[in-house]
C-alpha positions in Angstrom: 19.7 -38.8 6.1 23.4 -37.6 5.3 26.0 -37.7 7.9 29.6 -36.5 7.4 31.9 -39.3 8.4 33.5 -38.6 11.6 31.1 -36.0 12.7 30.1 -37.4 15.7 33.4 -38.9 16.7 35.0 -35.3 16.6 32.5 -33.2 17.9 31.8 -35.4 21.0 35.4 -37.0 21.4 33.8 -40.5 21.4 37.1 -42.2 21.3 37.9 -40.4 24.5 35.4 -42.7 26.2 36.9 -45.7 28.4 33.4 -47.4 28.6 33.7 -47.4 32.5 29.7 -47.0 32.7 29.8 -44.4 35.2 27.6 -42.2 33.3 25.0 -44.9 33.2 25.7 -45.9 36.7 24.7 -42.3 38.0 22.0 -41.5 35.3 19.0 -40.7 37.4 16.7 -41.6 34.7 18.2 -44.9 34.2 16.0 -46.3 37.2 12.9 -45.7 35.5 13.6 -45.8 32.1 15.6 -47.9 29.4 18.2 -45.0 28.7 21.8 -46.3 28.6 24.0 -43.4 28.1 27.1 -45.6 28.0 25.7 -47.6 25.2 24.7 -44.7 23.1 28.2 -43.4 23.4 29.7 -46.8 22.4 27.0 -47.2 19.3 27.7 -43.7 17.9 31.3 -44.5 17.1 29.8 -46.1 14.0 28.4 -43.4 11.5 26.2 -46.1 9.7 24.3 -46.4 12.9 23.5 -42.9 13.8 20.0 -42.6 11.9 18.8 -46.0 13.7 19.9 -44.6 17.3 18.2 -41.4 16.6 14.9 -43.1 16.1 15.2 -44.8 19.5 12.7 -43.3 22.0 15.5 -43.5 24.8 17.0 -40.3 23.1 14.2 -38.4 24.6 14.6 -40.0 28.5 17.7 -37.6 29.0 17.1 -34.7 31.0 20.4 -33.1 30.4 20.9 -32.9 34.1 24.7 -33.3 33.8 25.3 -36.1 36.2 27.1 -38.0 33.6 29.6 -35.2 32.8 30.3 -34.8 36.5 30.8 -38.7 36.9 33.1 -38.8 33.5 36.6 -39.6 34.5 37.8 -38.5 30.9 35.8 -34.9 31.3 33.4 -35.9 28.7 29.8 -34.8 28.2 28.0 -37.8 27.4 24.6 -36.3 27.2 25.7 -34.0 24.3 25.6 -37.2 22.2 22.0 -37.5 23.1 21.3 -33.9 22.1 23.1 -34.5 18.8 20.9 -37.3 17.9 17.8 -35.4 18.7 19.5 -32.8 16.3 19.4 -35.2 13.4 15.6 -35.7 14.3 15.0 -31.9 14.4 16.6 -31.5 11.1 14.0 -34.1 9.5 11.0 -32.6 11.6 10.7 -36.0 13.0 9.6 -34.8 16.4 6.7 -35.1 18.8 4.0 -32.8 17.7 4.3 -31.0 21.2 8.0 -30.3 20.6 7.1 -28.8 17.2 4.4 -26.5 18.6 7.0 -25.2 21.2 9.7 -24.7 18.8 7.3 -22.7 16.3 6.1 -20.5 19.3 9.6 -19.9 20.1 10.4 -18.7 16.9 7.0 -16.7 16.3 6.3 -15.7 19.7 9.7 -15.7 21.7 8.5 -18.0 24.4 7.5 -22.0 24.0 4.2 -21.7 25.6 2.0 -20.3 22.5 1.7 -16.9 24.1 1.5 -13.5 22.2 4.8 -11.3 22.9 2.7 -8.5 23.5 1.4 -10.1 26.8 4.9 -10.8 28.0 4.8 -7.9 30.4 1.3 -8.2 31.6 2.5 -9.6 35.0 3.6 -6.1 35.4 0.1 -4.5 36.1 -0.1 -3.0 39.4 3.4 -3.8 40.4 4.8 -0.8 42.0 8.9 -0.4 40.7 8.6 -2.6 37.7 10.5 -0.4 35.4 11.2 -1.2 31.8 14.5 0.2 30.4 14.6 2.5 27.5 17.3 1.9 24.9 20.6 3.2 26.4 19.4 3.7 29.7 21.7 3.2 32.7 20.9 0.5 35.5 22.9 -1.6 37.8 21.1 -4.9 37.0 19.1 -5.9 33.8 16.7 -8.6 35.1 15.8 -11.3 32.5 12.4 -12.9 33.1 12.0 -16.4 31.7 9.1 -17.5 29.5 7.4 -19.7 32.2 7.5 -16.9 35.0 6.3 -14.3 32.5 3.2 -16.3 31.3 2.4 -19.2 33.9 -0.1 -17.6 36.3 1.5 -20.1 39.2 5.1 -18.7 38.6 4.0 -15.0 37.8 3.8 -14.1 41.5 7.7 -14.9 42.0 8.6 -12.1 39.6 6.3 -9.7 41.4 7.7 -10.8 44.9 11.4 -10.4 43.1 10.5 -6.8 42.4 9.4 -6.2 46.0 12.9 -7.7 47.1 15.0 -5.6 44.8 13.2 -2.5 45.8 13.6 -3.3 49.5 17.3 -3.6 49.1 17.7 -0.3 47.1 18.8 -2.1 43.7 19.0 -0.1 40.5 17.2 -2.5 38.1 15.1 -2.6 35.2 13.4 -5.0 32.6 13.4 -5.4 28.9 9.7 -5.5 28.2 7.8 -6.9 25.1 11.0 -7.6 23.2 12.3 -10.1 25.8 12.6 -13.3 24.1 13.3 -16.9 25.0 17.0 -17.9 26.1 17.0 -20.7 23.7 18.1 -23.4 26.1 15.2 -25.5 25.6 15.3 -25.2 21.5 18.6 -26.6 21.9 17.5 -29.2 24.2 14.7 -30.2 21.5 17.4 -30.7 19.1 17.2 -27.3 17.1 20.7 -26.0 17.2 19.7 -23.4 14.5 16.9 -21.8 16.5 19.3 -21.6 19.6 22.1 -19.9 17.4 19.1 -17.2 16.3 18.6 -16.7 20.1 22.1 -16.4 20.9 22.4 -13.6 18.2 18.9 -12.0 18.7 19.4 -11.8 22.5 23.0 -10.8 22.4 22.2 -7.8 20.3 19.2 -6.9 22.5 21.3 -6.8 25.8 23.6 -4.7 24.2 21.2 -1.9 24.0 21.1 -1.1 27.5 23.8 0.4 29.6 23.9 -2.1 32.6 26.6 -3.7 34.7 25.1 -7.3 34.9 22.4 -9.7 33.7 20.2 -11.5 36.4 18.0 -14.1 35.6 15.2 -15.9 37.2 15.5 -19.3 35.7 18.6 -21.4 35.7 18.4 -22.4 32.2 18.5 -19.0 31.2 21.6 -18.4 33.5 23.2 -21.5 31.9 22.5 -20.4 28.4 23.7 -16.9 28.7 26.7 -17.7 30.9 28.0 -21.0 29.2 26.6 -21.4 25.6 26.2 -17.6 24.1 29.0 -17.2 22.0 29.6 -13.3 22.2 27.8 -12.0 25.4 30.5 -10.2 27.3 27.9 -9.0 29.9 28.3 -10.6 33.6 25.4 -13.0 34.2 23.9 -14.0 37.6 21.3 -16.2 39.0 18.8 -14.3 41.2 20.0 -16.3 44.2 23.4 -15.3 43.6 22.4 -11.5 43.6 20.3 -11.7 46.8 23.0 -13.5 49.0 25.0 -10.7 47.9 22.7 -8.2 49.1 22.1 -10.2 52.4 25.8 -10.1 53.0 26.4 -6.7 52.3 23.6 -5.8 54.6 21.4 -4.2 52.0 18.4 -6.4 52.5 16.5 -6.9 56.0 14.4 -9.8 56.5 12.7 -8.9 59.6 9.5 -11.5 59.7 9.7 -15.0 60.8 9.0 -17.9 58.5 8.5 -21.0 60.7 8.8 -24.0 58.7 11.1 -27.3 58.3 12.6 -26.5 54.9 14.5 -28.8 52.6 16.3 -27.1 49.3 16.3 -28.8 46.1 19.3 -28.3 44.1 18.0 -27.4 40.5 20.2 -29.0 38.1 21.1 -26.2 36.0 22.1 -24.2 38.8 23.9 -26.7 40.9 25.3 -29.7 38.6 25.7 -27.3 35.7 27.2 -24.2 37.5 28.0 -25.3 40.9 25.8 -22.6 42.6 25.2 -24.5 45.8 26.0 -22.2 48.7 24.2 -18.9 47.9 20.4 -20.8 48.2 21.2 -22.4 51.4 22.8 -18.8 52.7 19.5 -17.0 51.7 17.4 -19.8 53.5 19.5 -19.7 56.6 18.9 -15.8 57.1 15.1 -16.3 57.0 14.2 -16.6 60.9 12.2 -19.5 61.7 13.5 -21.8 58.9 14.7 -24.9 60.1 16.9 -26.0 57.0 17.5 -29.9 56.6 19.1 -31.5 53.7 18.3 -34.5 51.2 20.7 -37.3 51.4 21.0 -36.6 47.6 21.9 -33.1 47.6 24.5 -30.8 45.5 26.4 -32.6 42.9 24.4 -36.1 43.8 21.0 -34.0 43.6 18.0 -35.9 42.1 16.7 -34.5 39.1 13.2 -33.4 38.8 13.0 -34.1 35.1 11.6 -30.7 34.4 14.8 -29.9 32.0 16.2 -31.1 28.7 12.8 -30.4 26.8 10.9 -32.6 28.8 8.2 -30.0 29.4 7.3 -30.7 26.1 8.4 -34.7 25.4 7.0 -37.3 27.5 8.8 -40.5 28.4 7.3 -43.7 27.4 8.0 -45.2 30.7 5.1 -45.4 33.0 7.0 -45.6 36.2 6.8 -42.8 38.7 8.9 -39.7 38.0 11.7 -38.7 39.9 10.3 -35.6 41.3 7.8 -38.1 43.1 10.7 -39.8 44.6 12.1 -36.4 45.7 8.8 -35.6 47.4 8.8 -39.1 49.1 12.3 -38.2 50.5 11.2 -34.8 51.7 8.2 -36.5 53.3 10.5 -39.1 55.2 12.7 -35.9 56.5 9.5 -34.4 57.7 10.0 -31.3 55.8 7.2 -29.0 55.5 8.4 -27.1 52.5 10.6 -28.1 49.7 12.3 -24.8 48.3 13.4 -24.6 45.0 15.0 -21.8 42.7 13.6 -23.0 39.1 10.2 -22.6 37.6 10.3 -26.1 36.2 11.3 -27.6 39.3 8.4 -25.8 41.2 5.9 -27.1 38.5 7.1 -30.7 38.4 7.4 -30.9 42.3 4.2 -29.3 42.8 2.5 -32.0 40.5 4.4 -34.8 42.5 3.0 -33.7 45.9 -0.4 -33.6 44.4 0.4 -37.2 42.8 1.6 -38.5 46.4 -1.2 -37.0 48.3 0.8 -34.9 50.3 -1.0 -31.4 49.9 -1.9 -31.3 53.4 1.6 -31.9 54.7 3.8 -30.3 52.3 4.2 -27.5 49.7 6.6 -26.4 47.3 8.0 -23.0 47.3 10.4 -20.7 45.5 13.1 -19.1 47.3 11.4 -15.8 46.1 8.1 -16.8 47.9 9.9 -17.4 51.3 11.9 -14.0 50.9 8.4 -12.3 50.5 7.0 -13.7 53.6 10.1 -12.6 55.4 10.1 -9.1 54.4 
């Protein structure tokens, strides 16, 4: 494997690291794996060790939750070093079979789940007001539905509820249709920088075909990629919680039905720690009658990652220790919460699994904010 001298040092500003250890000290997965972010940053200064380091299984323990970047006093992003090492593995095709299958499906089908692109809008069947925009057609909002929501039967109902909510608020919105593609976020997290660049170019061109004012996403991972990582996308990008909070604040959306439940909100890493969207989800939940809102001790910037991001849906950790989502569920149980509210498909899936693993199905459930909104209409 050939590595240009100084590539890692320059790209990740490794010499700026003062080895304070705050990245490792705050890393949520350190408590259950052998990952030591500080050590990786230190060791990758030596170009001669890069190949050896890229082979370490801990490279795949990182969930890219952004805690290390938040805690770094020098403003560095230590987790990016691990993505760089993953990229080296991807360049050689030296990835887990599950990751390779996901990446191949992203390129061939526009989604990581191995589903045909032609079935991307099957969720629209029987959904009143689900409008596919024609090229050049005007609308206020262009909705991007993430791959998981488009294909996973557990998440699909959230999109249907979103249509219902936006129609109730009189929003002028539309969808892309079968041409909609993966945002590329998980391609980059799995080390395929080239594939991410492909989606950057393809989606930027695709979005430019519509005469819309803003792009709104269901997934925080899509939101983060479009907003922060795409190179030439000029369209304003919002997460759906930001749009709905705006609609409630402007008096365009009414929520007349009571939803009696003690609710704790789990901050998705890519919405909260990545983009500092903390207030809008809580504002929405506070507007739902009957909701008793409580907080995790580890919330907002300190929120505990569910381990669904960073490509972890396709790469398993070697650690057999309980997942962080199970810790999250145990914390919610201690609070007496009946509902864990989320605003991310990955969070919903990992927390649902954790509720089952802990045996709390009779006492607790996970709900996307959209599900609660649907009950409140």
